[in-house]
C-alpha positions in Angstrom: 0.0 0.0 0.0 1.3 3.4 -0.9 2.2 5.6 2.0 -0.2 7.6 3.9 0.2 10.5 6.3 -0.9 11.2 9.8 -3.7 12.5 12.1 -6.5 11.6 14.3 -9.7 13.1 12.8 -12.2 14.6 15.1 -15.4 13.3 16.0 -16.8 11.2 18.6 -17.4 7.8 17.7 -16.5 6.5 21.2 -13.7 4.0 21.4 -13.8 0.9 23.5 -11.3 -1.6 24.9 -11.4 -5.3 24.8 -11.8 -6.0 28.5 -15.3 -6.9 29.6 -16.7 -4.7 32.4 -20.1 -3.6 33.6 -20.9 0.0 32.7 -22.5 2.7 34.8 -24.8 5.4 33.5 -23.4 8.9 34.0 -25.5 11.1 36.3 -26.3 14.7 35.6 -24.1 15.9 38.5 -21.1 13.8 37.2 -21.6 14.9 33.6 -21.7 18.6 34.7 -18.6 18.2 36.8 -16.6 16.5 34.0 -17.8 19.1 31.5 -16.7 22.0 33.7 -13.3 20.4 34.5 -12.5 19.5 30.9 -13.7 22.9 29.5 -11.6 24.8 32.1 -8.4 22.7 31.6 -8.6 22.7 27.8 -9.4 26.4 27.6 -6.4 27.1 29.8 -4.1 25.0 27.5 -5.3 27.0 24.5 -5.4 30.5 25.8 -3.1 30.4 28.9 -5.9 31.7 31.2 -8.9 30.1 32.9 -12.3 30.9 31.4 -14.7 33.2 33.1 -17.7 31.1 32.5 -20.7 29.4 34.1 -22.4 26.2 33.1 -26.0 27.3 32.4 -27.7 24.2 31.0 -27.2 20.5 30.8 -29.5 18.3 28.9 -29.6 14.5 28.5 -30.0 13.1 25.0 -31.6 9.7 24.9 -31.6 6.9 22.4 -33.9 3.9 22.7 -34.8 4.9 26.3 -31.1 5.2 27.3 -29.2 8.4 28.0 -26.5 8.5 25.3 -24.8 11.7 26.1 -25.2 15.0 28.0 -24.9 18.4 26.3 -23.6 21.1 28.7 -23.7 24.7 27.4 -21.9 27.6 29.0 -22.6 31.3 29.5 -21.9 33.5 26.5 -20.9 30.6 24.2 -19.3 27.1 24.2 -20.4 23.6 24.9 -19.1 20.2 26.0 -20.7 16.9 25.1 -20.2 14.2 27.8 -20.8 10.5 27.2 -23.8 9.0 29.0 -22.0 5.8 29.9 -18.6 5.3 31.5 -17.8 2.5 29.1 -17.1 5.1 26.5 -14.5 7.8 26.1 -15.7 10.7 28.4 -15.7 13.6 26.0 -17.6 13.4 22.8 -17.1 17.0 21.6 -16.6 20.6 22.7 -16.3 24.2 21.5 -15.2 27.5 23.0 -16.9 29.7 20.4 -19.9 27.9 18.9 -23.4 27.2 20.2 -25.0 23.8 20.3 -28.7 24.3 19.7 -30.6 21.2 20.5 -33.5 22.4 18.4 -31.3 23.0 15.4 -28.6 20.3 15.2 -27.0 20.1 11.8 -28.0 17.1 9.7 -24.4 15.8 9.5 -24.0 16.2 13.3 -27.3 14.4 13.8 -25.9 11.6 11.7 -22.7 11.4 13.8 -24.5 11.6 17.1 -27.1 9.0 16.2 -24.3 6.5 15.5 -22.5 7.5 18.7 -25.7 6.7 20.5 -25.9 3.3 18.8 -22.3 2.7 19.8 -22.8 3.5 23.4 -26.0 1.4 23.6 -24.2 -1.6 22.2 -21.0 -1.4 24.1 -20.0 -3.9 26.7 -16.3 -3.2 27.0 -14.1 -0.4 28.2 -12.8 -0.8 31.7 -9.7 0.9 30.5 -11.6 4.2 30.6 -12.4 4.0 34.3 -9.1 5.8 35.1 -9.9 8.5 32.6 -13.3 9.1 34.0 -11.7 9.4 37.5 -9.1 11.9 36.2 -11.8 14.1 34.5 -13.7 14.1 37.7 -10.8 15.6 39.6 -9.9 19.1 38.5 -6.5 19.1 40.4 -5.6 15.8 38.8 -6.4 17.2 35.3 -4.2 20.3 36.0 -1.4 18.2 37.4 -1.2 16.0 34.3 -1.7 18.6 31.6 1.1 18.9 29.1 2.5 22.4 28.7 2.2 22.7 25.0 -0.9 21.9 22.9 -0.2 20.4 19.5 -2.8 21.9 17.3 -3.9 23.4 14.0 -6.5 26.1 14.5 -9.6 26.0 12.3 -8.6 27.7 9.0 -11.9 27.6 7.0 -13.5 30.8 8.1 -16.8 30.7 6.2 -20.0 29.7 8.0 -22.1 28.7 5.0 -25.4 26.9 4.8 -27.8 25.2 2.2 -30.8 27.5 2.1 -31.7 31.1 1.5 -28.9 33.3 0.0 -27.0 30.1 -0.8 -29.5 28.4 -3.1 -30.6 31.3 -5.3 -29.3 29.6 -8.4 -30.5 26.1 -7.6 -33.6 24.7 -9.4 -36.9 26.4 -8.6 -39.2 24.6 -6.2 -42.0 26.2 -4.3 -41.5 23.9 -1.4 -37.9 24.8 -0.8 -36.4 27.7 1.2 -36.8 30.9 -0.8 -38.6 29.0 -3.6 -35.5 26.9 -4.5 -34.1 23.5 -3.8 -31.4 23.4 -1.1 -27.7 23.3 -2.3 -26.9 19.9 -0.7 -24.2 19.3 2.0 -21.6 18.0 -0.4 -21.8 21.1 -2.6 -21.7 23.3 0.5 -18.6 21.6 1.9 -16.9 21.6 -1.6 -17.7 25.3 -2.0 -16.3 26.2 1.4 -13.0 24.3 0.6 -12.7 26.3 -2.6 -13.4 29.6 -0.9 -10.6 28.9 1.5 -8.2 29.1 -1.5 -10.1 31.7 -3.5 -9.4 29.5 -6.4 -9.8 29.2 -9.4 -10.0 32.6 -11.0 -12.2 31.0 -13.6 -13.4 27.4 -14.3 -12.7 25.0 -17.1 -14.9 23.3 -19.8 -18.7 23.3 -19.7 -21.7 21.1 -18.8 -25.1 20.8 -20.6 -27.2 20.8 -17.4 -30.8 20.4 -18.5 -32.4 21.0 -21.8 -30.7 24.0 -23.4 -29.0 25.2 -20.2 -25.3 25.0 -21.0 -23.1 26.1 -18.0 -19.8 27.4 -19.4 -17.3 27.2 -16.5 -14.5 28.5 -18.7 -16.4 31.8 -19.1 -17.1 32.1 -15.4 -14.9 34.3 -13.2 -15.7 33.6 -9.6 -16.2 36.6 -7.4 -14.2 35.5 -4.4 -13.8 39.0 -3.0 -17.6 39.4 -2.8 -18.1 36.2 -0.8 -18.6 36.9 2.9 -18.3 34.7 6.1 -22.1 34.4 6.1 -24.2 35.0 3.0 -26.1 38.3 2.9 -28.1 40.2 0.3 -24.8 41.6 -1.1 -22.8 38.4 -1.3 -25.7 36.0 -2.1 -25.3 36.1 -5.9 -21.5 35.3 -5.9 -21.9 32.5 -3.3 -25.0 31.0 -4.9 -23.3 30.9 -8.3 -20.4 28.9 -6.8 -22.7 26.6 -4.9 -24.8 25.8 -7.9 -21.7 25.2 -10.1 -20.3 22.8 -7.5 -23.6 20.9 -7.4 -23.8 20.6 -11.2 -20.3 19.2 -11.5 -21.1 16.4 -8.9 -24.5 15.6 -10.5 -26.5 16.8 -7.5 -30.0 15.3 -7.2 -31.9 18.4 -6.1 -34.9 18.5 -3.8 -36.7 21.1 -1.7 -35.6 19.7 1.7 -32.5 17.7 0.8 -30.2 17.4 -2.2 -27.9 14.4 -2.5 -25.0 13.1 -4.4 -21.9 10.9 -3.9 -18.8 12.5 -2.3 -16.7 10.3 -4.5 -17.5 12.6 -7.4 -15.8 15.6 -5.8 -12.2 14.9 -6.8 -12.9 14.8 -10.6 -15.0 17.9 -10.4 -12.3 19.8 -8.6 -9.6 18.7 -11.0 -11.4 18.9 -14.3 -13.9 21.8 -13.9 -12.0 23.9 -11.3 -8.3 23.2 -12.1 -7.3 21.7 -8.8 -4.2 19.5 -8.2 -4.3 15.9 -9.7 -3.4 14.5 -6.2 -7.0 15.3 -5.0 -8.7 11.9 -4.3 -11.5 10.3 -2.4 -10.3 7.8 0.2 -12.5 5.1 1.7 -11.9 4.7 5.4 -12.3 0.9 5.4 -9.2 0.4 3.2 -6.9 1.9 5.8 -5.7 0.9 9.2 -6.4 3.3 12.1 -2.8 4.5 12.0 -2.8 5.0 8.2 -6.0 7.0 8.4 -4.7 9.1 11.2 -1.5 9.9 9.3 -3.3 10.9 6.2 -5.9 13.2 7.8 -3.5 14.9 10.2 -0.9 15.6 7.6 -3.4 17.3 5.4 -4.4 19.5 8.2 -0.8 20.3 9.1 -0.5 21.6 5.6 -3.8 23.6 5.9 -5.5 21.5 3.2 -9.2 21.4 4.0 -10.8 18.0 4.0 -14.3 17.2 2.7 -15.2 14.4 5.2 -18.2 12.2 4.6 -20.2 9.4 6.1 -23.2 7.3 5.0 -25.9 5.5 6.9 -29.5 4.3 6.6 -30.7 7.9 6.1 -28.3 8.6 3.3 -24.9 10.3 3.0 -23.5 13.4 4.6 -20.5 15.6 4.1 -18.8 18.5 6.0 -15.4 20.2 6.4 -12.6 19.0 8.7 -10.1 21.9 9.2 -8.2 21.6 12.5 -7.3 19.7 15.6 -6.2 20.0 19.2 -4.0 17.2 20.6 -4.2 13.9 18.8 -7.7 13.3 20.1 -10.0 16.1 19.0 -10.5 17.4 15.5 -12.5 20.4 14.2 -15.6 20.1 12.1 -17.5 22.8 10.2 -20.9 21.2 9.6 -22.1 23.6 6.9 -25.0 24.9 9.0 -24.3 28.6 9.5 -21.6 27.7 12.1 -24.0 25.9 14.4 -22.4 23.2 16.5 -19.0 23.7 14.9 -16.4 22.3 17.3 -13.8 19.7 18.2 -14.9 16.1 18.5 -13.2 12.9 19.6 -12.7 10.2 17.0 -11.5 6.6 16.8 -12.6 3.3 15.5 -15.4 1.2 17.2 -13.8 -2.2 18.0 -16.3 -4.3 20.0 -19.6 -5.8 19.3 -19.3 -5.9 15.5 -20.5 -2.3 15.2 -17.9 -0.3 13.4 -19.3 2.8 11.9 -15.9 3.9 10.6 -16.4 1.6 7.6 -18.9 4.0 6.2 -16.6 7.0 6.2 -14.5 8.6 3.6 -12.6 11.8 2.9 -11.6 14.0 -0.1 -8.0 14.7 0.7 -5.1 16.7 -0.8 -7.4 19.5 -1.9 -5.1 22.3 -3.2 -4.7 24.5 -6.3 -2.9 22.9 -9.3 0.5 24.6 -8.7 0.5 24.3 -4.9 3.7 22.9 -3.3 2.6 20.1 -0.9 5.1 21.0 1.8 5.3 24.8 1.8 7.5 26.1 4.6 8.9 24.3 7.6 6.8 22.2 10.1 7.3 21.9 13.8 6.2 18.8 15.6 5.8 19.0 19.4 4.0 15.7 20.1 5.8 13.3 22.4 5.3 10.6 19.7 4.1 10.9 16.1 4.1 9.4 12.6 4.6 11.6 9.6 5.7 11.4 6.0 7.2 13.5 3.2 3.8 14.9 2.2 3.2 13.4 -1.2 0.7 10.8 0.2 0.0 8.0 -2.3 1.4 10.0 -5.2 5.1 10.4 -6.2 6.8 13.4 -4.7 7.4 16.4 -6.9 10.6 17.5 -8.5 12.5 20.4 -6.9 11.0 19.6 -3.5 12.5 21.4 -0.5 10.8 20.4 2.8 11.9 20.5 6.4 10.6 19.3 9.8 11.7 20.2 13.3 10.9 17.6 16.1 11.0 19.6 19.3 8.7 18.4 22.1 8.9 20.1 25.5 10.8 18.6 28.4 12.4 15.6 26.8 15.9 14.0 26.9 16.1 12.3 23.6 14.3 11.4 20.4 14.3 8.0 18.6 13.5 8.3 14.9 12.5 5.3 12.8 11.8 5.2 9.1 9.1 2.7 8.1 9.2 3.2 4.3 11.8 4.9 2.1 12.0 5.3 -1.7 13.9 8.2 -3.3 16.0 8.6 -6.4 19.3 7.2 -5.5 22.2 9.8 -5.2 19.9 12.6 -6.3 17.0 13.1 -3.8 18.1 13.1 -0.2 16.7 13.1 3.3 19.1 14.7 5.8 18.9 14.4 9.6 20.6 16.9 11.9 21.2 16.5 15.6 19.7 19.8 16.7 17.3 22.6 15.9 18.3 23.4 12.3 20.7 22.5 9.4 23.6 24.1 11.2 23.6 21.3 13.8 25.8 18.2 13.3 24.7 16.0 10.4 23.7 12.5 11.6 23.1 11.1 8.1 22.1 11.8 4.5 20.0 9.1 2.9 18.7 8.2 -0.6 17.6 5.1 -2.5 15.4 2.2 -1.4 17.1 1.1 1.8 15.6 2.0 5.1 17.9 4.4 7.1 19.1 3.1 10.5 17.2 4.0 13.7 18.4 7.4 14.7 18.7 8.6 18.4 19.3 12.3 19.1 21.9 13.4 21.6 19.6 16.2 22.9 16.0 17.3 22.7 15.7 18.2 19.0 16.0 16.7 15.6 15.9 18.6 12.2 15.1 16.8 8.9 15.2 18.1 5.3 14.1 16.5 2.1 15.3 17.8 -1.3 14.7 16.5 -4.8 16.2 17.5 -8.1 14.5 18.3 -11.4 14.3 14.7 -12.8 12.6 11.4 -11.7 10.7 10.9 -8.5 10.0 8.2 -5.9 7.4 7.4 -3.3 9.2 9.4 -0.6 9.2 8.2 3.0 7.1 7.5 6.2 8.6 7.7 9.6 7.7 7.9 13.3 9.4 9.1 16.5 9.3 8.4 20.2 10.7 10.5 23.0 12.0 10.1 26.5 10.3 12.6 28.7 12.2 14.3 31.6 9.1 14.9 33.6 5.7 16.5 33.5 5.6 18.6 36.7 9.0 20.3 36.9 12.5 20.5 35.6 14.9 21.5 38.3 18.6 22.1 37.8 19.5 23.2 41.3 18.4 21.2 44.4 19.6 24.0 46.8 16.6 26.2 46.1 12.9 25.4 46.2 9.5 27.1 45.8 6.2 26.7 47.7 3.3 26.4 47.9 2.5 24.8 44.6 -0.3 25.5 43.5 -0.1 29.1 44.9 -2.7 31.8 45.2 -1.1 35.1 46.1 2.5 34.8 47.5 5.2 32.4 46.2 8.0 31.6 48.7 11.6 30.9 47.6 13.7 29.0 50.1 17.4 28.0 50.3 18.4 24.6 51.5 22.2 23.8 51.7 23.6 27.2 50.6 24.0 30.4 52.6 22.9 33.0 50.1 21.6 33.6 46.5 22.4 36.8 44.6 21.1 37.1 41.1 17.8 37.5 39.1 14.5 35.8 38.8 12.1 35.6 35.9 8.6 34.1 35.4 7.2 33.1 32.1 3.6 32.2 31.2 2.5 29.1 29.2 3.1 30.9 25.9 6.7 31.7 26.8 6.1 35.4 27.5 8.1 37.1 30.3 5.5 38.3 32.9 7.8 39.0 35.9 11.5 40.0 36.3 13.4 41.2 39.3 16.5 40.9 41.5 16.6 38.0 43.8 18.9 38.4 46.9 18.5 35.9 49.7 20.9 36.0 52.7 20.7 35.0 56.3 16.9 34.6 56.3 17.2 32.0 53.6 13.6 32.7 52.5 12.2 35.4 50.2 8.7 35.8 48.6 7.1 37.2 45.4 3.7 38.7 45.2 2.0 37.1 42.2 -1.6 38.0 43.0 -1.8 40.1 39.8 -1.0 37.2 37.6 -3.9 35.3 35.9 -4.5 31.8 37.0 -2.5 29.3 35.0 0.8 27.4 34.5 4.1 29.3 34.8 7.8 28.6 34.5 10.1 30.2 37.1 13.9 30.7 36.4 16.5 31.9 38.9 20.1 32.4 38.0 22.9 33.8 40.1 26.0 33.1 42.2 25.0 29.6 43.0 23.9 28.4 39.6 20.6 28.0 37.8 17.2 27.0 39.1 14.3 26.2 36.7 10.9 24.9 37.8 7.1 25.2 37.2 4.2 26.2 39.3 0.4 26.6 39.1 -1.3 29.9 40.0 -4.9 29.5 41.1 
């Protein structure tokens, strides 16, 4: 099988383990506690401060007389969806900036949640999640085990488009449809939003005889990208509706007043032929890939800011939406194509027990990019503690004149072990180079080409830097690789045992105490989670052997404290609450 790239796509089809256990329904009180703890901890990791919020509603959603999940909404905006059974992964989805309207759930989201409900109802396994439920129930435990850095790609598709009025103005007339027209269809809406992200093409290609004597000439159509707004309005409706209808026509949309349907598999040809997109665009069927391969493919597309048209099918038909971001390797961002309603991050993995594996009905249109796009523009930084990745060419051959680089730089590690799993480049012409440090000025560990797997590579420090270059002739399949790291520690990194800080966590005053030394003369600095210096001052401790810092004005959160002076260097972490 040709190589695939990496990621964990987002949405909650709850995963289960293979150890039989009895499940317990999740009460309202427990669901609310877990929702608040998770929202607070994840918000802090993203923004470096704790949210000023209040949980205002929590509603159970039942399926076949069983509570499948709880929807907790917060003041102003935001939601967390908690599983209704502790056999499942605790968090189904969340958002900091979208609303989850129970009376107006997007059709695609309904499709996902219905299958989540079926999964929860049929599950009989998952004792491995008991510890996770316990952790999410304990706010201090969550804070203690949080990683400092959040590996993420923020959502990059900014449109909040829909299927009805102001979007369907050019769709076939039907008095029963919104505004007197058929709806655009979810596949056309997702496809159009992906194209709007690039504002490409300037004009289309070829033509289609749609119905009767209606001949749509794409080559004569110049798309009015600058007129298209985040939400359609009376000014932008004509430009957006034209694009929506053209997308629908090229994928043979079966139009109707309440729903319009087609196959997502038709999107790649339409993008390539009628809209001049890259020939690497392809529809990929989930069931033909292992979990790891699928993860690699999706995440690598998102790392390169290539929007994905994700799809699923069930008894009620097919659905499609946009995947355009992730947080950690658990939660991925979906834009449902419903005016922004319920957009958010959702947990995703395969369903293993009980013979109910909904992932087999999923697919994705990947590698969506304009024709002349380089597939690895700029450098990429990877801060996961372990990860798989590839050269970026997916199942195609890599391009000539490629110049890509990757920096592996997780926080608080001692070493990195890099392993190549596939390797195929033009021998003595196209090279992968690995450097023992942060850039190409670091010592060269090795320069590799051809068909032989490079040896396992172990760094001497906490960073590895890779480059991949190809010449103007011939190509190969490129490479796949993964890395593991040895972590120093999660809570603190201390380089001097003669000084300590307390209490930790701290509210107002942080004390600094000397142990086996008589004095400390130097400076002290405090940095927030983003690395910004928030406090700097002299630190002089003499006979008293104790000093203090008033940090009451600092926002709640994680901080790094550094002291350097006549007795060395001290580096540690603390929590302000």
